N, C-alpha and C positions, 0 to 999 in steps of 0.2 A: 504494500500500500504506500502510495506517495503522500508527501506532506499536503499536497493540494487536495487529495481525496479526504484526508482527515479534516482539513479546514472546511471543505464543502459539506461534509457530514454534520459538523457542528452548526453550520449555517442553517442546514435543513432540519436540524433537530435541536432547537433551543431548549427543549425540556430536559436535555441531558444535564444542563447546569443546575437545574432544580433537583434532579435525582441524585446528583453527586456534588452537592453544594460544599460539603466538608472537604472534598478533594481540592477545591480551589485555594483553600487556605494553606494547603501543603505544597502547592506548586511554587517552585523557585525558578526564576529566570535570570539571565545575565543582565547586569546593570547596563543601561544604554551607553554609559561612558566608561565601562570597564571597571575592573578592580574587585568586584564582589557580585554576589547574587542577591536578588531581592524578591519579595513576594509579588504575586500577581497584582494584589491591591496597590502595593507601592508603585508598581510599574504603571498602573492606571492613573495614579495621582500625578506621576511625572508627565505622563502624556497630556493630562488635562492642563498642567501648568505650562507646558510647551505651547499648547493650543491657545491658552489665555495670553501668553506673551506675544504670539503671532497676531492675535486679534487686537491686542493693545497697540501693536506696531502699525497695523493697518488703520486703526481708528485715528492714530496720531497723524498718519499720512493724509487721511481724508480731511482732518481738521486743518492741516497745513494748506492743502489744496483749496479748501473753502476760504481760508484767510487770503490766499493769493488772488482768488477770483474776486473776492470782495474789494481788495485793493485795486485791482484792474478796473472794476466797475466804477469805483469812486474816481479813478483817474479819468476814465472816459466821460463821466458825468461832468467833471471840472473842465475837460476839454471842450465839451459841447457848450457849456456856459461861456467859455472864453470866446468861442466863435460867434455866439449871439451878440457879443459886444461890438462886433465889427459893423461900421456904418457905411462902408463903401468897399470896392474891390481891393484897394490897396491896404486898408486897415484889416480886412479879412485875411489877406495873404500874410500879413505880419502876425496876425493872431494865430494862424495855423502853425507857422514855423516857430514862433516864440513859445507857444504852448507845448509843442512837441519837445522842445528843448527843456522847458521848465517843469512840465508835468511828467513826461515820460523819460526824461534824461537822455534824449536823442542828441548826440553831439552835433550832427549836421543834418539839415533838412532844406530841401529846395522845392519850391512850388512854382510851376509854370502853367498859367492859364492861357489857352489858345487865343482868347479874345485879345488879350493885351500883348502876347508875345508868341506868334505862330512858330511852331517847331520846324525842324528840318523834315523832309519827306520821310527819312529813315525812322526818326523818333516817332512821328505821327503814325507810321505803319506799325511800328512795334507796339505802341499804346493801343491802337485799334484792335490788335490781335489778342490782347490779354483780357481774359474774363475775370481774373483775380490777381491779387498781388504776387509778385515774383521776387524771390530773394536770390542773390548771386554774389560771387566774389569778383566779378568783372563788371566794369562800367559798360553800359549799352551805348554804342555809337559815341557821340561827343558829350554825353551827359556829365562826365567827370568835370568838364569845364564850367558847369553850372555852379560849382562850389569854389570857384576862384583858385587861389593858390593852394588851398587845402586839398583840392582834387587829386593831386599827385600822391598824397599819402593815404588815401582812402582804400580800405581793403575789403569792405563788405557793403552791400547795397540792398535796399528793399524798394522795389519799384511798385508804386501804387497808382494804377490807372484810375482816372476820374471820368465818370460817364453820366450822360443824361440820356437814359434809355440805352440804345445801342450805339449812340454817338459819343465819342470821347470829347471831353471839354478841357482836359488838362492832365498833367502828370505830377504826382508828388513823389519825391525820392528821399528816403532816409539813408544815411550813410555813416560809417564809422571807420576809424583807423584799426579797430579790432576785428580781425577776420572771423571771430566767433560770434560777433553781435548779430549778424544776419547770415544765413546759410541756406542752401537750396532745400534741405529737408525740414526746415523749421515750420511750425504751424503758422497759418496766416489768418486765423479767425479774428484776432484783434486788429490786424492790419486791414482786413476787409471792413470792419466796423468803422475804422477811421476813414476808409475810402468812401463808405456810404454817407458818413456825416459830412465830410468836406464836399462831396459831390452835391449833396442837398443844399448846403450853404451857398455854393457857387451858382446854382441854377438861376438865381435872380440877377446875375451879373453877366451872363454870356449871351 
């Protein structure tokens, strides 16, 4: 008889433990961390403690995630309030880039609205093709020059297309000297919310 057969028998006949309850107290098994043997009840207690520690760890992780989400929601809320203070296209653009720096700690941000500053054909085609934010380690076309002298030192970029329906109305770029700040595999949910917010604010000016 194989060990699997015994295990299956016990699963199929739980009454076995009632009939031989006294035997359970006599069973000794190896301690999971070695060194000695322990009773079956002690082993069960160790298993429960390990499960509790795992559950506590997961609960802590969930709490931390919830705190991070709350912090992001508060930042997004403050960002929206800052945009509402814009009275014209210029002040709105300044509010966008300034708030990204002050609220989200983005070191560099550049916003180009097509109405005030038409892009090159290549940048326009790139923006029109994107349906969601794109993160990369390479500047697209000539966009590094949008950051002036800092452009030569930038190592990561988040391209956020701004749309009114299917039509692009501008492009917001976030950038950093840190190559790990923006990367192709990162999530873009927050970036998309920023895109939606800025696009909505710009629709009155294009």
